[in-house]
N, C-alpha and C positions, 0 to 999 in steps of 0.2 A: 384401411381407410381410404377414401377416394383422393386421389392426386388430380385435382382439376386441370392443371397445366399439362400433365403427361397423359391423361386419359380422355379428356374431353374432345370430341370432334363431331361434326354432323355425320349422319349415317351416309356413307359414300356409295357411289354407284348411280344408276339411273332407273333402277326398277322399283318395285313395290316398297313403300316405306322410306324411300330415300329422301334426302333433303332436296336434291335437285328436282325431284318430281313433286314434293310436298312442301313447298316454302311459299305459297301463294298468300299466306298471311303477312309475311315479310315484304312480299311484293306490293300488297296494298299500302303498307306503312311507307315504303320508300317512294311510292308514287304520291302520296301525300306530302312529302317533302320536296317535291320537284321545284316549287317556287323558291324554297331556301337554298337549295343547291345552286339554282341559276344565279340568284342574287349574290351568293358568297363567291362563286366562281368569277363572275364579271367584275365584282368590287376588288377582289384580289388581283385580277389581271390588270385593271386599270391603274391600281395603286403602284405596281412595280414594274409593269411592261417587260416581263422577263423575256429572254431569249429561249430558255427552257423552263417551262412550269412544272414543278414537282408536286404531284399529288399522291397521298397516302390513303388507302382504304383499310381501316383498322378492323379486324373481324370479318374478313372478306368471304369467308366459307367457300363453298364450291357449287356454284349454280347460276341460273340466269339473272338473279339480282345483281350480282358483281358485274356481268356484262352489260347490263342496263345502265349502271352507275357510270362505267367508263365511256361507253358510246354517247350518253347523255352529255357528260362533260366535254368531250370531243366536239359534238355538235354545237353546244353553247359557245365554245371559243371559236369554232369555224364560222357561225353566223355572225358573231360579234365583229370579227375581223373583216368579214365580207361587207358588212354595213358600214364600217369605217374606211373601207377600201385600202386596207393595210396590205402592202406588198411584201414586207420583210417577215418571212415565215417564222412561226413560233413552233417549238417542238414541245411535245408533253411526255413527261416520264412518270409512269404509274407504279407504285409499289403496293403489292397485295399481300396484306399481313393477316396471319392467323396462327394459331398454335400449330406445332409440328405435326399433329395427328391429322390436320386437314388434308383433303384429297387434292392436293395441288396438281396432281397428274391429270386429273379429270377437269380441273379448272383451265389448265393451259391447252388441253385438248379442244375446249370449246371457244377458244379465242378467235376461230375463223368466223363465227357468228358476228363478231363486232365489225370486222372487215365488210361482211355482207350487208350489215345494217347501215354502216356509214356510207358506203358506196350507193346504196339505194336512196339514202336520204339527200345525198348531195348531187346526184344525177350527173356525174361527170366532172364536177369541181373537185379540185384535190383538197382533202381535208388536212388539218395539221398531222405532221410526222408524229407518231407516238410509239413509245417503248415500254414494254410491261416486265417486271421483275417480281418474283415471289419473295416473301420475307417471313420464314416460318420461325416465329418467336413471340412470346408473350408481350403485349404492349404495355405491361406494367413495369417492364425493364426498358432501358434506353435502346431505341431501334436505329436512330440517325445521328449523324454529326449535328453540331449546333448550328441553328439557322440554315438548314438545308432543304427543308420542305415548305412549300407555299401554302398548301391546303390539305387539311386532314378531314376524312369523312369517316363516320361510324354510324351504323344504323341498326336499331331495334335491340334494346336490352331485353334479353330473354328472361321470362318468369320461370323459375324452376319449380318442377313438381315431379312426383314419382309414385308409381303404383305398380306392385308385382306380387306374384304369388311366391314369396320367400318366407323363411322362418322369422320368428319375432326378433331374435338377436341381430340378424342381417338387416332386416327391415329398419330397427331402431338406430343402427350404425350408419344408415344412409341419411345424411343430414346435409341439405343445401339451403341454408336460410334465405328467405326472400323478403325484401322490403320495398314496397312501392311508394316513393316519396311523393308528396304533393308538389303542385307547381311552385308554391311559395317556398318549400324546402329546397327544391332544385335551385331556384333563383338565389337563395341565401348561401348555398354551397358555393355557387359560381363566383359570387361577389366576394365571398370570404378569401377564395383562392387567390384573387388578384392576378390571375393568369389569363382570363378571358373577358372579352366584353359580350354581354348577352344582347343580341340585336333582335332576335325573334324566338318566341316560345309559343307553341300552339298545343293545346290538349284536345284530342279527337277521340272517338269510338270506333271501334271495329268489331265485327262479329267474330265470335270464337270460331265459328265454321268459317274458313277463309274462302269457300266456294259459294257462300250464301251472300249476296249483294243486296238483298232486300232491306228496305228501310223500316218496315213495320216490326212489331214485336213478337210475332207469331211465327213459330217454327213449324213448317208445312210438312217436312219429312224428317221425323225425330231420328229414325234409323240411319238415314244417310248422314245427317249432321253429325250424329254420335261417331260415325265411323270416320268422317273427315276430321274432327277434332282429335280423335285418338291417334290417327295416322300421323298428323302434324306433330303432336307431342312425341311420338316415337321417333320421328326423323331428326329431332334435336337431342333427345336424352338417351337413346339406345346405347350408346357407347359408354356413357357413365354407369348406367345401370348394369350393363353386361359385365364391366370391370368389378363392380362392387359385389354383385351377387354371384358371379362366375356361373352363369347359365349358358347352356348350349343355345345357339340362335333359334333352333326349333322351338325349345321351351320358352325362350324370350318372346317369340312371336306369339306363343299361346298366352303369355301374361298380358300382352297388350290387347289381344282380342277379348280377354275377360274385362278389360277396362271399358271397352265400348258399351256393353249393356248397362253399366252404371250411369252413363251420361243422361238417359231418359228421366231418371229421378231428379237430376239437377235442372235439366231443361224444362220439364213439366209443360212443354208447349210453348214456353217463353224463351225468346232469343236472348242469349247471354252475350255480354258486351265486355271488351277489354279496352 
């Protein structure tokens, strides 16, 4: 049986089929949430005026999206403090959380990109001091002491699916149920929990092909879109499928290649939305 907590991780590395290279769909989603991130960050800061603001990114994975989130928050705080002409420096503490199988080594190797981005944005002005720690553990268990985190962030609930050249028994034993709730259902769950206030919710569409930014409904290059969709799925699910069906990487790559030709029957020249 699949042990999600022990087996799941985005495909590591920086080459073909890796999450770092094929996570543009997640990038599109996180850019859609920029106004919400900015509003929440400023409201939390203004409400508590902390000397050290603690921020947790739950499900950070390993790739450019985590770098974008942290640099964006740093820039928001820096710009806000600059407008208010505040001279008492604030420090930021980021906790990057994911399951233990996540490629934290790659994540921390890429931290230099944050420094370069912030230096470029502020052109000589000193941004807030920031500190970054990894937290390899499931967020379904307790991660922090009580009242120790000011802002939590979690982006993109992944939709699970699978396809592979395996025998019937193994195929049927691979079961990851998916349910996409409606907006009203999400609101109801949040309100019933009595743990959160729901300030903003927006439902938007994105193309299944993360490299297709067209707004019409016609797929102009079905072969290319099929490949992009397949590779994006692989970057997320490869680790779980490999663990379940116990395939060598070469055979697993063949399984995903066999998925590509199936997409044209689904697309039929029409762009699919998520």
